[in-house]
N, C-alpha and C positions, 0 to 999 in steps of 0.2 A: 148912712145906709150903704151896705156893701153891694156892689153890682154883681149880677150873675155872670159868670164867665160864659163866653159865647159858645164854647164847645165843652162837652163832658170829657174828662180824661178817659182814655181807653187803653187797654194793654197794647203795647207795640208788638206787632208781628212784622218782621223785616223780610222783604223780598229782595233778592239780588239777581239781576239779569246780567248775563255776561258770558264769558267763555266757559267751556265745559269743565275746566280744571279748577275753577275758583273754589269749589267746595272741598277740595283736597287740601285741607289746612289742619295744622295741629290744633288739638283741643276740641274739635267738632265731635259731639257725642250724639248717641241715639239716632244715628243716621239711617234713613230709610227712603225708599223710592216711592213717589206718589204719582199715580196716573189719573188725569182728570179729563172727562169728556165735557165739551162745551157746546152751546148753541151755534158757535162759530167754527166748529171743526176741532181738530186736535191741536194742542199746543206744539211748540217746536220739538219738545221731547218730554219725557217724564221729569217731574220736579224732584229735587232732593231736599228732604227735610232734615234739619239737624239743630242742635242746641249748643250755644256757646255760653257757659255760665248759666244764667237763668233765661237767656234770650232765645226765643224761637226764630228760626230762619228758614226760608224756602229759596233754593237756588234754581234758576231756570236757564239752561243753555240756549241762548238766543238763536243760534244757527243750527241747533241740534248737535248732539255729540258726534264728533268727526267733522264738524263744519260742513253740513250737507245743504244748507239753505242759503240762497243769495239774499242780499238785503231786501229785495223786492218780494221774495218768496216767504219771508218770515211771517207767520200767522199772528200778527200783532193783536188783533181782537181776541183770539183764543188765548193768547198768553196773558193778557191783562185780566180777562174774565176768570181764568183759572186761578190767578193769584188772589183776586178779590174773593172767589169762592172759598179759598182756604183761610180767609181772615186776614190777609196781608193789609197792613195799614200804611206802610212806608216802603217805597222802592228806591234802592240804589242801583242805578244803571251804570255798569262798568263797560267802557267802550274805548277801543283803540281809535285814535284820531291822528290827523296830520296837523302840524303846527302852522299857523298863518302869521305868526309874529316872531321876529328875531329873538326876543327875550324868552320865548317859550321853547326850551331846548328839548330835543328827544330825551325821554326819560322823565320829564316833568309831568306833574298832575295838574289838571285844570278843572276847577269847579265852576262850570259855566252858569250863567243866570238868564240867558236868552237863547232863542233859536230863530233861524231863518230857513224857510222852506224852499228848497229847490227840487223837490221830488215831483214826479208826474204820475205815479201809479201806485199809490198807497191808500189803504183805508184811512179815512179821516174822522170817522165817528161811529158810535154804536147806534145813533139815533137816526133811523131812516125807515122806509117801508111802513109808514103809517103813524110814526111818532117823531116829533121834532123837539130838539132841545138846543139851546144856545148857551154854553157855559162861558164864563169869563176866562180869558187866557192871556191877558196883558202881561202878567208875570208868570211864566210857565213853570218856573222852578219853585219847589216848596222851600220856604225860608227855614223851616225847622229841620228838614233833611240836609239842606245846604249847610246850616250851622253845625249840625252833627258831623258832617264830613270835614268841615274846616277844623273842628276840635280834634278829630281823629288824625288828620294829616299832620297837625302840629304835634300831637303826642308821638306819632311814629317818627317824625323828623324828616319827612320827605319834602323835597322842593315842590311847591305848589303855588298856583295862581288863583286868586279869587275874582270871579266875574269874567265877563266876556261872552260873546255870542258864538254858537255852534251852527255853522252852515251845513244843512242836511241835504246832500245830493242823492240822486236816484241810484247811481251805480249800475252794475257792478264795476264799471270802469272808473278809474280816477279822473279828476278834472283835467281839462286841457290847460296849457300854460296861460292862454288868454283868459280862461275862466278864473284860474287861480289868482292871477294878477288883478282881475276885476273884483273878486270877493275881498281881496286885501284892502281895496279902497273904501269899502263900506265901513261906516263907523262901528267900532266895537267888536269886529270879527276877531275871534281868537283861534278857533280850530275848525276843521272840516271833517265830516264823517257821513255815514249813510243810514243810520238806524234810529237815532234817539227821538226825533220829533214825532213820528207816529206813536211811539210809546208814551211820550209826555202828554199828547192830546188825549189819548184814550184813558190814561191814568187819571187825568183831571175829570173826565166824564164819569169814571168809576169811583171818584172821590177818594183816591189814593194819593198820598203825598209822594212826590217824585223829584229826584235830583240825579244829576249825572256826575260820575267820576270819570273824567276823560283822561286817557293815558296817551300822551304824545309819543308816537313811535318814530316820527321822521318829520322833516319839513316837507310841505307839499311842493309841487314842481315849480313854484315861483322862486325857490331859493337857488342861488348861483351854484351851490355845492351839491344840489340834489342828485345830479347824474353820477356823482362819485360815491353815493351811498349804495351799498350792496344789499341784496335780500338777506344775507346772513347777518348783517349789522342790524337791520330792522327787526329780524326775529330775535336776536340777542336782546335788543332793547325791550321788545314786547315781553319776553320772559322775565326780565328784571322788573318791569312794570307790574306784571301779574303777581310776582312775589310781594311787591310793595302793596298792591291792592288787597292781597290776603291779609296783610298786617292791618290795613285800614279797616277792612271789614271786621276783623277781630276787635279793634278799638271801638268801632261804632256799636258793636254788639254789647260791649261792656258799658258804654255810655250812649244809649240809644236816643233817637230824636225825641224831643219833648216840647210841649207848648202847643197852642192852637195853630191851625194852618187853614188858609182859604179853601184848600182842596176838600176839607172834611165835610162841607155842606155845599159843594159846588152846584149841585142839582136843585137846591131848595127852591129857587125861583127861575130855573132855566127851562123847565118843561113847558112848551108852548101849547101842545095839543090838549084839547079838553079831554078829561078822563073818559067821558062817555064815547068819545070819538076814536079812542085808541083801540085798534083791532086786538082781538084776543091773542092772536099769534105774537104780536109785538109786545103785549103786556107779559106774556109768558117768557118770551126771549129775554126781556130786560128786567124781569121780576127782581133779580138779585140787586139791581141798582135803584129801581123806582118804587117798589111796593111801599116803602115807608113814607112816600110822598103822596100816594094816591088813596082814595077811599077804598074800603074793603071790597073785594069782588062780590058782585051780586049773584 
């Protein structure tokens, strides 16, 4: 007897969170701007919808066009809610990071598989104010999006590294030399950044598969040659990385994520609050996520 697959296949709608220029790529068609209102305020900016081949994509400038928002000011809840409301099933988060390993050179791509939280002032959940949920988060990166990114990096031919932990700091300042050297002693640490862990947490609660494409722009201040690196060199590396990231996004659009993912039913057994005890306001605020798991409204 054939067993029933744990998840029903669904059409992939790809969300890309990153810099405002990512969507300016050859081959993107039927481009339009989409504005979304959410129960958590406005997203960072209007989203850009486009199609590559037969693949639908939504691009969201994390810091707003013109880079107006600090890492702390990014409206993470609104961003993830907006992507979910548009039907996004998989998110590729494109982020500039500092390398914490000698073998991860500026210009390399890193497909991290873990996160370490060093933030102090970020939203951590959609579930509060009358409703509680505890999702599993031991493995915060979607294996299906991670695998799709690995295929795309190999196809494009960019130097990339599989696995490693992303240390997420509050910012907007970079870490001190003492902090940087301490982080490097922690097992598995590969890169350091300021934005991805809040996104990953909220994407899991929204049942969206999520993975990071980390673009190493420089060595963090632990490196002996760090002081010799100029702002111009970092910017040049970032521009080269963005060009490669666009190629990777094109490749993943033509060979999108596939197969089951734990993210797809992360809330199934996570909601702890009895349905009758959930306030009407909370149920309406989170209807996009929870209605399928709750009895019909009376």
